[in-house]
C-alpha positions in Angstrom: 66.8 -179.7 -129.9 66.2 -176.2 -128.4 68.7 -173.7 -128.9 69.0 -171.1 -126.3 70.7 -167.7 -126.5 73.3 -166.4 -124.2 72.9 -163.6 -121.4 74.9 -161.6 -123.6 73.0 -161.8 -126.7 69.7 -161.3 -124.9 71.1 -158.2 -123.7 72.3 -157.5 -127.1 68.8 -157.8 -128.4 66.9 -156.2 -125.9 69.6 -152.7 -126.4 68.8 -153.6 -130.4 65.0 -153.1 -129.3 65.8 -149.9 -126.6 67.5 -148.4 -129.1 64.5 -149.0 -131.6 61.9 -148.0 -129.4 64.1 -144.2 -128.6 64.1 -143.9 -132.5 60.5 -144.5 -132.7 59.6 -141.9 -129.8 61.8 -139.4 -131.2 60.4 -139.7 -134.7 56.8 -139.5 -132.8 57.7 -136.4 -131.1 59.1 -134.9 -134.0 55.8 -135.7 -135.8 53.2 -134.3 -133.0 55.4 -130.9 -133.4 55.2 -130.8 -137.2 51.9 -131.6 -136.8 51.2 -129.0 -134.1 52.8 -126.5 -136.3 50.8 -127.3 -139.7 47.7 -127.1 -137.2 48.6 -123.5 -136.4 49.1 -123.1 -139.5 46.2 -123.7 -141.2 44.2 -121.9 -138.6 46.3 -118.5 -139.3 45.4 -119.5 -143.3 41.8 -119.5 -141.8 41.7 -116.9 -140.1 43.0 -114.8 -143.5 40.7 -116.6 -145.8 37.8 -115.4 -143.5 38.8 -112.3 -143.4 39.4 -111.9 -147.2 35.7 -113.1 -147.3 34.6 -110.5 -145.3 36.2 -108.5 -147.2 35.5 -109.7 -150.5 31.3 -109.2 -149.6 31.9 -105.8 -148.3 33.4 -104.8 -151.6 30.9 -107.0 -154.0 28.1 -105.0 -151.8 30.0 -101.4 -152.7 30.4 -102.5 -156.4 26.8 -103.2 -156.4 25.8 -100.1 -154.7 27.9 -98.0 -157.1 26.2 -100.0 -159.8 23.1 -99.1 -158.9 23.9 -95.3 -158.6 25.1 -95.4 -161.5 22.1 -96.9 -163.6 19.9 -94.4 -161.2 22.3 -91.6 -162.7 21.8 -92.9 -166.1 18.0 -93.4 -165.8 18.0 -89.6 -164.5 19.9 -88.2 -167.4 17.7 -90.0 -170.0 14.6 -89.0 -168.5 15.5 -85.7 -168.3 16.4 -85.4 -172.0 13.5 -86.8 -172.8 11.2 -84.4 -171.1 13.9 -81.6 -172.4 12.6 -83.3 -176.3 15.8 -85.2 -176.8 14.7 -88.9 -178.3 17.0 -90.8 -176.6 
């Protein structure tokens, strides 16, 4: 024996499925918007990170140059002291 649904039952079932589809479409659109916002934020953070790395490289180079100057100045003073007869 086969039991079939009435037209009203089918309409109700179709309406429930349509509502579910609408809900899922809305959720999907929201997720897409959130993903786009996250990608935009990630790009921004990566830009900041790149700028920091570049600046850090410049600062490291300047520190290295300053250390080299300091070491040269220290060696020059030691050599000048040795020439003057100081035991250094």
